[in-house]
C-alpha positions as CSV (number, residue, x, y, z in Angstrom):
1,M,-146.9,-179.2,-117.0
2,N,-146.4,-176.2,-119.3
3,F,-142.7,-176.2,-118.4
4,L,-142.3,-179.9,-119.2
5,N,-143.9,-179.4,-122.6
6,K,-141.5,-176.7,-123.4
7,I,-138.5,-178.9,-122.4
8,R,-139.9,-181.8,-124.6
9,Q,-140.3,-179.5,-127.6
10,N,-136.8,-178.1,-127.3
11,R,-134.8,-179.4,-130.3
12,W,-131.8,-180.4,-128.2
13,M,-134.0,-182.4,-125.9
14,A,-135.6,-184.1,-128.9
15,F,-132.1,-185.0,-130.1
16,F,-130.8,-186.3,-126.8
17,G,-134.1,-187.9,-125.9
18,N,-133.7,-190.2,-129.0
19,I,-133.2,-193.8,-127.8
20,Y,-130.4,-194.4,-130.4
21,V,-128.4,-191.4,-129.1
22,I,-128.8,-192.5,-125.5
23,I,-127.7,-196.0,-126.4
24,L,-124.7,-194.7,-128.4
25,T,-123.7,-192.4,-125.6
26,V,-123.9,-195.2,-123.0
27,F,-121.9,-197.5,-125.3
28,A,-119.2,-194.8,-125.9
29,V,-118.8,-194.0,-122.2
30,W,-118.6,-197.7,-121.4
31,M,-115.9,-198.3,-124.1
32,I,-113.9,-195.3,-123.1
33,F,-113.9,-195.8,-119.3
34,F,-115.1,-199.1,-118.1
35,D,-114.3,-201.8,-120.6
36,T,-111.2,-204.0,-120.2
37,N,-109.9,-202.6,-123.5
38,S,-110.7,-199.0,-122.6
39,L,-108.8,-196.1,-124.0
40,L,-107.3,-195.4,-120.6
41,T,-105.9,-198.9,-120.5
42,H,-104.5,-198.5,-124.1
43,R,-102.8,-195.3,-123.1
44,E,-101.1,-196.9,-120.1
45,L,-100.0,-199.8,-122.3
46,E,-98.6,-197.4,-124.9
47,K,-96.6,-195.7,-122.2
48,E,-95.2,-199.0,-121.0
49,I,-94.3,-200.0,-124.6
50,D,-92.4,-196.7,-125.0
51,K,-90.5,-197.3,-121.8
52,L,-89.6,-200.8,-122.8
53,R,-88.4,-199.7,-126.2
54,K,-86.2,-197.1,-124.6
55,Q,-84.8,-199.8,-122.3
56,K,-84.3,-202.1,-125.3
57,D,-82.3,-199.4,-127.1
58,Y,-80.2,-198.7,-124.0
59,L,-79.4,-202.4,-123.5
60,Q,-78.5,-202.9,-127.2
61,K,-76.0,-200.0,-126.9
62,E,-74.6,-201.7,-123.8
63,I,-74.3,-205.0,-125.6
64,E,-72.4,-203.3,-128.5
65,Q,-70.0,-201.7,-126.0
66,D,-69.5,-205.1,-124.3
67,K,-68.8,-206.7,-127.7
68,A,-66.2,-204.1,-128.5
69,I,-64.5,-204.8,-125.1
70,I,-64.6,-208.5,-125.8
71,R,-63.1,-208.0,-129.3
72,N,-60.4,-205.8,-127.7
73,L,-59.6,-208.5,-125.1
74,R,-58.7,-211.2,-127.6
75,D,-55.1,-210.1,-127.3
76,D,-53.2,-211.3,-124.2
77,N,-51.6,-207.8,-123.7
78,N,-55.0,-206.2,-123.7
79,I,-56.3,-208.8,-121.2
80,E,-53.4,-208.0,-118.8
81,K,-54.0,-204.3,-119.2
82,F,-57.7,-204.7,-118.5
83,A,-57.2,-206.9,-115.5
84,R,-54.6,-204.4,-114.0
85,E,-56.8,-201.4,-114.6
86,E,-60.2,-202.7,-113.7
87,Y,-59.5,-205.4,-111.1
88,F,-56.1,-204.3,-109.7
89,F,-54.4,-207.6,-110.6
90,K,-50.6,-207.7,-110.1
91,K,-47.7,-209.8,-111.0
92,E,-45.8,-211.8,-108.4
93,E,-43.3,-209.7,-106.5
94,E,-45.0,-206.5,-107.5
95,E,-46.7,-204.0,-105.3
96,I,-49.7,-201.8,-106.3
97,Y,-50.5,-198.4,-104.8
98,I,-53.9,-197.0,-105.4
99,I,-54.1,-193.3,-105.1
100,E,-57.6,-191.8,-104.7
101,K,-58.3,-188.2,-104.9
102,D,-60.5,-186.7,-102.2
103,S,-63.4,-185.2,-104.0
104,T,-64.9,-183.7,-100.9
105,Q,-61.9,-181.5,-100.3
106,K,-62.7,-177.8,-100.7
107,K,-61.1,-175.7,-103.4
108,E,-59.6,-173.3,-100.8
109,D,-57.8,-176.2,-99.0
110,R,-56.1,-177.2,-102.3
111,D,-54.7,-173.7,-103.0
């Protein structure tokens, strides 16, 4: 019993033995880890928001590039050039040869 009395008289035990401190500690632990709006959930949602913002910026840049291409294609000559380069369209009575470079060829073989 002497040991228990010493523990109860310790100032830290008196502080942490207070019912208000115990309730506040339990409440804080509950809010941080177990609640549906916990800090862990907020952190995961913030990461997802950042990822979606980056994706939004990327897609807006892509939209601007596509708009520039569309503005360029308003001219008939540019449409024909685009169709020939991107989709290998051809005029009647015309032949197209596609030359592809072999990227797997070693440097020694090319010399």
